[in-house]
N, C-alpha and C positions, 0 to 999 in steps of 0.2 A: 739465298736467305742467310747470309753471314751475320746478320744483326743479332742472332740468338747467341748469347754469351753464357748464360747460366739460368738455372731454374729458380723461380720465385719461391718464397716460403709458403705461399698459398698453394702452389702446385705440389710441394712436398707434403703439405697437410692433406691434400686430396689423394695423393698416392697412399698415405697411411689409411685413409678412409676406404678406398676402393680396392687396394691390392689383395686383401684377404678374400673378399668376395670374388674377385676376378680370377685369381690363381688357385684358390682352395675351395671354391663354391661347390655346393651339393647339386645344383641344377645345371649350371653351365660352368665351363672352365676355359679360361683364356690360355692359348698356347704361348710359350716363351717367345717374345718378339725377336725376329731375325731379319736384318736388313738385307737388301739385294747385294750390298757390297761385302757382306759376310759378318758384320758386327752383330753379336748376340747379346741380348740383355736378359739376365735372369732377374728374378723379383727384387733381389737386394741391390742390383746395379742400376735400377731405375732412377735412384737419386743422383747418379752421376751423369744422367742425360742432360744435354743443354736445355731441354724443354720437353713437355709432354702435352698431348691432347687427350681429352676424355670423350669417348664415343658412347652414346647411349643407344642401346638396342632393345627391342621388344621381342621376347620369346614366349609364345603361348600366353600372352596377356600380362607378363611380368617384365618390368624394366630393369636392365642391368647396365652397369657402366664398365667399359673396357678402357684399358690404358694403352695409348699409342705414343711411344717415345720418339724423339727426334734423334737421328743418327749424328754423332759428332764427327764422323768421317766424311760422309757425303751430304749431310744437312737435309736428308729426306725424312719425311714422316713415315714411320714404320707401321703399316696397317695391322690392326688387331685381327687375329684369327681365334675362333673359339669352337668348342665342341659342346653339344648338348648331352648331358649325362643321363643315363636311364637306369 
């Protein structure tokens, strides 16, 4: 997947829209993305990813969007992990 060179403006706008809910939410909270190769993305570094995917999940009837960045080192999609807060 070496065709991914940079993130689009639309993806950056969607990160702005979903990052607060994903990483600071009161109901669910996404864990910081960590690739199998060791690359770690904190919330502010997501803009430096070559691309991102947005994964919609349903938890107890509510829909949330998680952010899955593409690793610049191994070009893999980093799957989103989350916790349900109580």
